[in-house]
C-alpha positions in Angstrom: -190.8 4.0 10.4 -192.3 0.8 11.9 -192.7 -2.0 9.4 -196.1 -1.6 7.8 -196.8 -5.3 8.3 -196.5 -4.9 12.0 -198.2 -1.5 12.4 -202.0 -1.7 12.8 -202.4 2.0 12.1 -200.2 1.8 9.0 -199.6 5.2 7.6 -202.6 7.0 9.1 -205.1 4.5 7.8 -204.0 4.8 4.1 -203.5 1.0 3.7 -206.4 -1.3 4.3 -204.9 -4.7 3.7 -203.2 -6.4 6.7 -200.6 -9.0 5.8 -198.6 -11.7 7.6 -194.9 -11.0 7.0 -194.5 -14.8 6.2 -197.5 -15.1 3.9 -196.3 -14.2 0.3 -199.9 -14.2 -1.1 -201.0 -11.6 1.4 -197.8 -9.6 0.8 -198.5 -9.4 -2.9 -202.1 -8.3 -2.2 -200.7 -5.7 0.2 -198.3 -4.3 -2.4 -201.0 -4.1 -5.1 -203.3 -2.4 -2.6 -200.6 0.0 -1.5 -199.8 0.9 -5.1 -203.4 1.8 -5.8 -203.2 4.1 -2.8 -199.9 5.5 -4.1 -201.4 6.3 -7.5 -204.3 8.1 -5.8 -202.0 10.2 -3.6 -199.7 10.9 -6.6 -202.7 12.1 -8.6 -203.6 14.5 -5.7 -200.0 15.7 -5.6 -200.0 16.4 -9.4 -203.1 18.4 -9.1 -201.3 20.6 -6.6 -198.4 21.0 -8.9 -200.7 22.0 -11.8 -202.2 24.6 -9.5 -198.8 25.8 -8.5 -199.0 25.2 -4.7 -197.4 22.6 -2.5 -199.8 20.5 -0.5 -197.7 19.3 2.5 -200.3 16.9 3.7 -200.6 15.2 0.3 -196.9 14.9 -0.1 -196.5 13.4 3.3 -199.2 10.9 2.5 -197.5 10.0 -0.8 -194.2 9.5 1.0 -195.7 7.3 3.6 -197.4 5.1 1.1 -194.2 4.9 -0.9 -192.3 3.8 2.2 -195.0 1.2 2.9 -194.7 -0.3 -0.6 -190.9 -0.5 -0.1 -191.4 -2.3 3.2 -193.9 -4.8 1.7 -191.6 -5.4 -1.3 -188.6 -6.0 1.0 -190.6 -8.6 2.9 -191.6 -10.5 -0.1 -188.1 -10.2 -1.7 -186.7 -11.8 1.5 -189.1 -14.7 1.3 -188.2 -15.3 -2.4 -184.5 -15.1 -1.7 -184.8 -17.6 1.1 -186.6 -20.0 -1.2 -184.0 -19.5 -3.9 -181.1 -19.9 -1.5 -182.6 -23.1 -0.1 -183.0 -24.6 -3.6 -179.4 -23.6 -4.6 -177.9 -24.7 -1.4 -179.6 -28.1 -1.6 -178.7 -30.9 0.7 -175.7 -33.1 1.0 -176.2 -35.6 -1.8 -172.8 -37.2 -1.3 -173.1 -38.3 2.3 -170.8 -41.3 2.8 -169.6 -43.1 6.0 -166.3 -41.3 5.6 -168.0 -37.9 5.5 -170.2 -38.8 8.4 -167.1 -39.8 10.4 -165.4 -36.5 9.5 -168.5 -34.5 10.5 -168.7 -36.2 13.9 -165.0 -35.7 14.5 -165.2 -32.0 13.5 -168.1 -31.5 15.9 -166.0 -32.9 18.7 -163.1 -30.6 17.7 -165.5 -27.7 17.5 -166.9 -28.3 21.0 -163.8 -29.3 22.9 -160.8 -29.2 20.7 -160.5 -33.0 20.9 -159.6 -35.2 17.9 -157.8 -32.5 15.9 -154.9 -34.9 15.2 -157.3 -37.4 13.5 -159.1 -34.8 11.3 -156.4 -34.8 8.7 -156.6 -38.5 8.1 -160.4 -38.4 8.1 -160.4 -35.5 5.6 -158.3 -37.7 3.2 -160.9 -40.5 3.5 -163.8 -38.1 3.0 -162.1 -36.6 0.0 -161.9 -33.1 1.5 -158.2 -32.5 1.3 -158.0 -30.1 -1.6 -158.5 -27.1 0.7 -157.4 -28.6 4.0 -154.1 -27.4 5.5 -153.0 -28.1 9.1 -151.8 -24.5 9.6 -155.0 -22.9 8.2 -157.6 -24.7 10.3 -159.9 -27.5 9.2 -162.7 -27.7 6.7 -166.1 -27.5 8.2 -168.4 -30.4 7.5 -170.3 -30.3 4.1 -173.5 -29.7 6.0 -172.1 -26.7 7.9 -170.7 -25.2 4.6 -174.1 -25.7 2.9 -175.8 -23.9 5.8 -173.3 -21.0 5.5 -173.8 -20.8 1.7 -177.6 -20.7 2.2 -177.4 -17.8 4.6 -175.1 -15.9 2.1 -177.5 -16.7 -0.7 -180.4 -15.2 1.4 -178.6 -11.9 2.2 -176.6 -11.2 -0.9 -178.5 -9.6 -3.8 -175.7 -10.1 -6.2 -175.6 -13.8 -5.5 -179.2 -13.9 -6.7 -178.4 -12.1 -10.0 -174.8 -13.1 -11.0 -173.4 -16.4 -12.2 -171.9 -18.2 -9.2 -169.3 -20.9 -9.9 -167.4 -23.1 -7.5 -163.7 -23.7 -8.2 -160.9 -25.5 -6.5 -157.9 -23.3 -7.6 -156.6 -19.8 -6.7 -157.8 -18.2 -9.9 -160.2 -18.7 -12.8 -159.2 -17.9 -16.4 -161.8 -17.3 -19.1 -161.2 -16.6 -22.8 -163.7 -14.3 -24.5 -164.3 -13.4 -28.1 -164.1 -9.6 -28.4 -164.9 -9.7 -32.1 -166.6 -12.2 -34.3 -165.0 -14.1 -37.1 -165.2 -12.6 -40.6 -167.7 -14.0 -43.1 -169.0 -13.6 -46.6 -171.6 -14.8 -49.1 -170.5 -16.8 -52.1 -171.9 -18.6 -55.1 -171.5 -22.3 -55.7 -168.3 -22.0 -57.8 -166.9 -18.8 -56.4 -163.6 -18.6 -54.5 -163.7 -18.5 -50.7 -160.9 -16.2 -49.5 -159.7 -16.3 -45.9 -161.8 -14.3 -43.5 -160.8 -12.4 -40.4 -160.1 -14.4 -37.2 -161.9 -13.8 -33.9 -160.3 -11.4 -31.5 -159.8 -13.4 -28.3 -159.1 -11.9 -24.9 -158.3 -13.5 -21.5 -160.0 -12.6 -18.3 -158.4 -13.6 -15.0 -160.4 -13.7 -11.8 -158.3 -14.3 -8.6 -160.0 -15.5 -5.4 -159.5 -13.5 -2.2 -160.1 -14.4 1.4 -162.7 -12.9 3.7 -162.9 -13.8 7.4 -165.1 -13.6 10.5 -164.0 -14.3 14.0 -167.1 -15.1 16.2 -166.6 -16.4 19.7 -168.7 -18.0 22.4 -168.3 -19.5 25.8 -167.1 -23.0 26.5 -170.3 -23.6 28.5 -172.4 -22.9 25.5 -170.4 -25.4 23.4 -170.7 -28.0 26.1 -174.4 -27.8 25.7 -175.2 -30.7 23.4 -178.4 -29.0 22.2 -176.7 -26.3 20.1 -176.8 -26.7 16.4 -173.1 -26.0 15.5 -173.8 -25.4 11.8 -176.7 -23.0 12.3 -174.8 -21.2 15.1 -171.7 -20.6 13.0 -173.7 -19.6 9.9 -175.7 -17.1 11.9 -172.5 -15.7 13.5 -170.6 -15.2 10.2 -173.7 -14.2 8.2 -173.5 -10.4 8.8 -169.7 -10.2 8.4 -169.5 -12.3 5.2 -172.6 -10.8 3.7 -171.5 -7.2 4.3 -168.1 -7.8 2.9 -169.5 -9.5 -0.2 -172.2 -7.1 -0.8 -169.9 -4.1 -0.9 -167.2 -5.9 -2.9 -169.4 -7.1 -5.8 -170.7 -3.6 -6.4 -167.9 -1.2 -5.5 -164.9 -3.4 -4.6 -161.6 -2.1 -6.1 -160.1 -5.6 -6.6 -157.3 -5.1 -4.0 -157.5 -8.1 -1.7 -161.2 -8.3 -2.5 -163.4 -9.0 -5.6 -163.8 -6.2 -8.1 -167.2 -4.6 -8.2 -168.8 -3.8 -11.5 -168.9 -0.1 -10.6 -165.1 0.0 -10.2 -164.5 -0.7 -14.0 -163.9 2.2 -16.5 -167.1 3.7 -17.8 -167.8 5.4 -21.1 -170.8 7.1 -22.7 -172.7 4.4 -24.4 -172.5 6.1 -27.8 -168.7 5.5 -27.7 -168.8 2.1 -26.0 -165.7 -0.1 -26.3 -165.0 -3.5 -24.7 -163.4 -3.3 -21.3 -165.6 -0.5 -20.1 -169.3 -0.3 -19.0 -171.5 2.0 -21.1 -173.7 4.6 -19.5 -176.5 6.9 -20.4 -177.2 10.2 -18.6 -180.1 11.1 -16.3 -180.4 14.6 -17.9 -179.9 16.3 -14.5 -176.6 17.3 -13.0 -177.1 15.5 -9.7 -180.4 13.7 -10.1 -183.0 12.9 -12.8 -184.1 15.6 -15.2 -186.8 17.9 -13.9 -188.9 17.3 -17.1 -189.6 13.8 -18.3 -187.3 12.0 -15.9 -188.6 8.6 -17.0 -186.9 9.1 -20.4 -183.5 8.3 -18.9 -184.7 4.9 -17.8 -186.2 4.2 -21.2 -182.9 5.2 -22.8 -181.0 2.9 -20.4 -183.4 0.1 -21.3 -182.6 0.4 -25.0 -178.9 1.0 -24.5 -178.7 -2.7 -23.7 -178.6 -5.0 -26.8 -181.8 -6.9 -27.4 -180.1 -10.3 -26.8 -179.3 -9.3 -23.2 -182.7 -7.7 -22.4 -184.5 -11.1 -22.3 -183.0 -11.9 -18.9 -182.2 -8.3 -17.8 -182.8 -6.9 -14.4 -182.7 -3.5 -12.7 -180.5 -2.8 -9.7 -180.7 0.3 -7.5 -180.9 1.4 -3.9 -184.1 1.5 -2.0 -184.0 5.3 -1.7 -183.6 5.8 -5.5 -186.3 3.2 -6.0 -188.8 5.4 -4.1 -188.0 8.2 -6.5 -188.3 6.1 -9.6 -191.7 4.7 -8.4 -193.2 8.1 -9.2 -192.2 8.2 -12.9 -194.6 7.8 -15.7 -194.2 7.3 -19.4 -195.6 9.6 -22.1 -199.0 7.9 -21.9 -199.3 8.5 -18.2 -198.5 4.9 -17.1 -196.2 4.3 -14.2 -192.9 2.7 -15.1 -192.9 0.7 -11.9 -195.5 -2.1 -11.5 -196.2 -4.2 -8.4 -195.7 -8.0 -8.5 -198.6 -9.9 -10.0 -197.9 -13.2 -8.2 -196.0 -14.8 -5.3 -193.0 -15.7 -7.5 -193.2 -12.6 -9.7 -191.1 -9.6 -8.8 -191.9 -5.9 -9.1 -190.9 -4.6 -12.5 -189.8 -1.4 -14.3 -190.7 -1.4 -18.0 -191.6 -5.1 -17.6 -188.2 -6.2 -16.2 -187.6 -7.3 -12.6 -186.2 -4.8 -10.2 -183.9 -5.5 -7.2 -182.7 -3.2 -4.5 -179.2 -3.1 -3.0 -178.2 -0.3 -0.7 -174.6 -0.7 -1.8 -175.7 1.1 -5.0 -175.0 4.9 -4.9 -177.5 7.5 -4.0 -178.4 10.3 -6.5 -175.6 12.7 -6.8 -173.3 14.4 -9.3 -171.5 11.8 -11.5 -172.9 8.9 -9.4 -174.2 5.7 -11.0 -177.4 5.0 -9.0 -179.0 2.5 -11.4 -177.7 -0.5 -13.3 -179.6 -2.5 -15.9 -178.4 -5.7 -17.5 -178.2 -9.5 -17.7 -176.0 -9.9 -14.6 -175.9 -13.7 -15.0 -173.9 -13.2 -18.2 -172.3 -10.0 -17.1 -170.9 -10.7 -13.6 -169.1 -13.8 -12.3 -168.8 -14.8 -8.6 -166.3 -17.5 -7.7 -166.5 -19.7 -4.6 -163.4 -21.6 -3.8 -164.8 -24.8 -2.2 -164.1 -25.2 1.5 -164.8 -23.0 4.5 -162.1 -23.2 7.1 -162.4 -22.8 10.9 -159.5 -22.4 13.3 -160.4 -23.0 16.9 -158.7 -20.7 19.5 -159.4 -21.3 23.1 -156.2 -19.6 24.4 -156.4 -15.9 23.4 -159.5 -15.1 25.5 -159.7 -17.1 28.7 -163.1 -18.7 29.2 -164.1 -18.0 25.6 -163.5 -19.9 22.3 -162.9 -18.0 19.1 -163.6 -19.5 15.7 -161.5 -17.8 13.0 -163.6 -18.6 9.9 -162.4 -17.9 6.4 -164.0 -18.2 3.0 -162.3 -17.6 -0.3 -164.3 -15.8 -3.0 -163.7 -13.8 -6.2 -165.7 -11.7 -8.6 -165.6 -9.5 -11.6 -167.3 -8.5 -14.9 -167.1 -11.3 -17.4 -169.1 -9.6 -20.2 -168.9 -5.8 -20.5 -171.8 -5.7 -23.0 -174.2 -7.2 -20.6 -174.4 -4.4 -18.0 -175.3 -0.7 -18.6 -175.3 2.1 -16.1 -177.2 5.3 -15.5 -175.1 8.3 -14.7 -176.2 11.5 -12.9 -175.2 14.1 -15.5 -176.8 16.7 -17.6 
């Protein structure tokens, strides 16, 4: 389907608001208008259900409006993620003469291979030696690394939701309290016996290495106009973002971060630390046929109140289109469009994000997650992006073997709950 923003006909004339894909105000208006059309089409569909016949035209109209809402929502999400990534990436606030010298030398090395011998000494002066090894390439300049981080922040949903922490070691250790200290109430002169001690546990998050190997011609590098940082960030964007996106959701922890869906799961009624609790949809391979919205309400309240304040929903775009049709017992839709430029769409009043690395509906699948991901999931960035220049393997071309070390895993098992397709 052609993007609704770029299609003048737009779903057989169903939508009447034309929006600029770069105008967030117009996009919000388009989503709100499309949702009104969606509700009208869904009402028509429900009348057909009540009369026990299937109106193909009405269902087709409903599906097209649903797809249009998803397209509008994706466009505004992209704009908001770019703004957030720019703010997080920031600029280089520690630019020094030494770092400027290193950046200039790295640019010469990048273009022609010259000056490699001096990069090590310049890195020492620029205080970049922690991750710099002669046999592993050279650190990119701080500006290039910032550009790459901004691109990753734009394309990775989990980087928007989780806690992201830079480190300078191969692993990160965190102690957690799995059980609170004992306590008691006493009078002024009563004895105060010893109470139970907290049950501490240790979580260890190793960092793994992901790589990309873009290449270009020497002629392009000789062109002084090319922005090296922007070119490299654009080239590694897809590779790094795809590797990260899959790993943070479903990664098995073997040479990659461990995704939150790879941890043990348990029915939330029997929840225990070390597993993620789940509630059931009520249908063997999808939502229950009757009152499907109840599963989402149950998932909402499965999360402790202290985590719900900053909780968010995460699901795939396809599952989101199914959920958008759900209503509560009073006939109100659970999904609501954004009310402002910086306000996301919501389910039961909580922000909703889509990530197609989340599973589709299917038997025993976990298509929806709900939780405070900032408290629940930790992403680690080992500082320093390395680039090894190779102009020998492919004659006439220059390869740039680029590596970045990252880690990830659940840091609070109470903060994330899952929805499981099961009766």
